[in-house]
Residue, then its C-alpha position, 0 to 999 in steps of 0.5 A: x545497500x548503502x551508498x557510502x559517499x555522503x559527501x558527494x552526496x550533498x554535492x550532488x543535485x539529483x534529479x529525483x530523491x525519493x524518500x522510503x524504500x517501500x513499494x511505492x519508493x521502489x516503483x517510484x525511483x524504478x520510473x524515474x531511473x529507467x527514464x535515465x535521471x540520476x534517482x537517490x532512495x532514502x531509507x531510515x531503516x536498514x533492508x530488508x525489514x519487516x512490515x506489518x501487511x498481509x502481503x496479498x499480491x492482487x492482479x493490480x499489484x502484479x500488473x503494475x511490477x517492473x518487467x521481469x520482476x519474479x514475485x516471491x510467492x510463498x503461496x498461491x490461494x485457490x480458496x476463501x473461506x469467509x465467516x461472519x464473527x467466526x459464524x456461518x463459514x463457507x469456502x468458495x474455490x476457484x481453478x485458477x488462482x485469485x492472488x498470491x502471497x508474499x513476505x514483504x521483507x523480501x518482496x520490497x528488497x527485490x523491488x529496490x533491487x530493481x530500482x538499483x539495475x535501472x540505476x537508483x542508488x540507496x542510501x540506507x539508515x538515513x532519516x529525513x528530518x525535513x525538506x526545504x523548498x525556500x531558504x539558505x539551504x536552497x542554492x536555487x528555485x529550481x532545487x529542493x533540499x532534503x535534510x537528514x538527522x545530523x544536519x547533512x543536506x541532500x539536494x534534487x530538482x524533484x522529491x518524491x515522499x514515499x515514507x509511510x502513513x507517518x510521512x514528514x514529506x506528507x506533513x509538508x505537502x499538507x496531506x489531509x486524512x479522513x479514515x484512520x483504522x488500526x491494524x494488528x498482526x501476528x506472524x504464526x510458526x505452525x507445524x507442517x500438519x497445520x499448514x497443510x490444512x492451510x495451503x492455498x486457502x486464506x479465511x476472511x472473517x467479517x468482525x464484530x465491530x463496524x468495518x472491521x475484518x480479520x484473515x488468515x494468510x498462509x505462507x509455507x510454515x507460517x500464518x500471518x493472522x490479522x485484523x483491522x478495525x477502525x482507530x479509537x477501538x484498540x482495546x476491542x480490536x485487540x480482544x478480537x485478535x486474541x479471540x480470532x487465534x483462539x477460535x482457529x486453535x491457534x493460540x498454543x502456538x507462539x508467534x514469531x511477530x506480533x505488530x501494529x500498524x495504523x492505516x489512513x486514507x485520505x480526504x478527497x480534497x487532500x494535496x498530492x503535491x507542494x511546489x517540486x515535492x510529490x507523495x504517493x502510496x501510504x505518504x499520500x494516504x492512498x489505499x483502498x478504504x474498504x479493504x485497506x489494501x495498500x500494496x497495488x496503490x503504492x506500486x501504481x501511484x508510485x509509478x506515476x509519482x516517478x514518470x511526473x517527478x521527471x517531468x518536474x526535474x526538467x521544469x525550468x520555473x515555479x510555472x512549469x513545475x505547478x503545471x506537471x504537479x497538477x498532472x500527477x494529481x489529475x492521473x491519480x484522481x482519474x484513476x486511484x481516486x475513482x477507485x476509492x471513492x467506490x470503496x468508501x461507498x462499500x465500507x458504509x455499506x459493509x459496516x451497515x450490513x456485513x451479513x448482506x454483503x457475506x450472504x451475497x458473497x457466499x451464496x450469489x455466484x455473480x457476487x463470488x465471480x466479481x470478487x474473483x475477477x477483482x482480485x485476479x485484475x480482470x476489473x476493478x471494483x469501480x469499473x463493475x459498478x460503472x460498466x454493470x447497471x444492476x450493480x451500480x443500481x444496487x449499491x445506489x440503493x443500498x446507498x440510500 
């Protein structure tokens, strides 16, 4: 998937350079390429590559995909078993699909291929060390220099940072974070008889540490089993995963992959741009604070970043570029920012009273119906709180 003319890349001034080929980067590249601009994706790994991720595709993710995108589902979820640290398990079922499950390597690869079909080019094995908006590497004030490992420079009218939660581009922009969590995950191949028990059903376990939970996502002959909790509880998080796997009866199966990942949520006042550089997805700290769901936030913020990067690329001076960057920030905050605000409130409630949440979702039909509508994409948590007075009053009361 690599383009090979690196010398040509250095001479050419791209309209948009996207750093990172995950869902946010591919979505951004697609949006900019569809607008007819020259787009280059720089990815440090070779594709496809594994990412620590449950791989759940909820309604907002599905709705943000490019036209004609066929989701490579490994399973379709119609039932959810909820438990409270392994106890009080109850399964809720739905006639209609709640959400789908994918493997990230093939999903991400397919997104990149859609961006390529729209006209974007891709270079893999390209590690970005920094970006420069002033200095000898920058030929004029309309250009950003993207410096690669080894010293090669790629020039662009606009740059989008989509290089993950440890983003170099995010550091350049000055992204600030106020919530960091540790996710641990194992990909466990299982016999057909075990796989059949899980087909079409996931498990969500509200965990023993404040704000923690675990999951089992079936994908054919493999179960994705993971847990997440606040950073700083590394030993306890590892112990939770081991105990979780053991009580599921899966300790006797050897994981094909075991991995860990830090998720990072932005603070409310964190910047989303600097000059002609935008950030989106994990690089911007954009994800749902309670569930730490990031794919839908990556796809949606990536699309917006691609659309506004086109406008920044067309800007003839710093004033116009700043105006377009501020419009991008407004679009993010008006949509995803509102969802994150409600998600933070839900996380606070969950940390304080996980048993109450478990009781509500397993024993109170309106709560289950709300969960189903959110996962299908017919509403959002923020919209639910805004449009249903009872939900809003209940959350306000519990906030206190």
